[in-house]
N, C-alpha and C positions, 0 to 999 in steps of 0.2 A: 439195275447197276450197269455202267459202261463197261467194256472191255478192259480199260486202263485204269479203272477204279482200284486203288490200293487202301480202301479203308479197312480199318480194324476188323469190322464185322465179320468179314469173310475168311481173313488171313492170307488173302492170295496177294502175292506180290511183296510180302513183309521179308525183308532180308536180314533181320538181326535185331539186337537191343539198340535202343538209343543210348545217347550218352548220358542222360539224366538217370536211366535205369541203371547202368553200369555204375555210375558215381553213388548213387543210394546204396547199391549192394556193396560196394567197397567201404562205405562208411558204416554199414551194419557189420560187416566182417571185422573191421578195426576195432569198433566198440566190442565185439565180442571177444576178440583175441585179447584186448586190454583186461576185460573183466576176468577171463581165465587166468591170465597171468597174475593178477592180484590175488585170486583164490589160492593158485598154487603157492605163491611167495607167503601168503599167510599161513597155510598148511605146513610150510618147511620151517617157519619161525615157530609156530606151536610145538611142532615135533623136538625142536630143540630145547626149548623152554620145558617141555614135559620131561625130557632126559635128565634135566638139572634137578626138577622137583623129584624124581625118582631116585637120584643119586643122594640128594638130600635126606630123602626119607630113610634110605638104608643107612647112611652114616649117623644120622640121628638115632636111630633105632639101636645101632651097635653101641653108642654112647650111653644110652638109657639102659641097655641090659648090662654093661659093664658096670654101671654105678648101682643098679638094684641087685647085682649078684651077691653082693656083701652089703654091711650095714655102714654108709659112707658117713663121714663127718660132715657137719653143715658147712656151708661156705660157697664160694664162687671160683671157678677156674674156667680159662679160655685158652684157645690155641688155633693153630692151623694144623690141617691134615698134612700128613706126609705125600710127596709126589706119588702117583700122578693126580692126586687129589688136592694139591696144593692151592687151587682156586677157591677151595671152601674153608671157612672158617667155623669155629664153634664157641659156644658158651655154655657152660653148665652150671645150674644153680641147685643147691641141695638145702633144703629148709626143714625145721622141725615140723613135724605134722601134728593134727590134733591129738593123737594118741602118742605116748611117749615112746612106744615100741616102732614107730614109723617116721619114716622120712620121705618129703616130697622132692622129686627130681624133675627138674625142667632142663631140658636140651634145647638149643636153638642153633641150626646150622645155616650159615649166610653165604651166599655167593653173589657176584657182580660188583659193580664199581659202588662208590658211595652214593653217587646220586640215582643209580638204578639198582641198589641192592635189594635182593630178595632173600626171604628167609623161610625156613620150616621149623616149627616148634613142636616137639613131643613131650609128653609128661609121663611120669611113672611114680610108683610108690615102692619103697624099700622097706622091709620089715625085719626085725631080729628073728 
């Protein structure tokens, strides 16, 4: 090879990265950062949803325990929880069970808007 040869084979005379190498690395970095942002945003949304599901489960369990602590009359009742839980509403249905000394209790707790409402339903049995 000649003294002034700047071929890639020996690396002599190479002064840095080419423009195309820099652009490709920036494109890879941008794609990676966008993917990381989407993953983190999804995790944050899932955490918020999980919190709603947990609160709904606790509220529904409290209503089922309240209804099954006594022998309730059959029928339906519904309402909203007191603040700070006023974003949640509930519906309780008590039906006669197969045995005359038992009642089936269904409690549904709902949150969200009408178009995107989500709910948790728990079931219990009240006996004499």
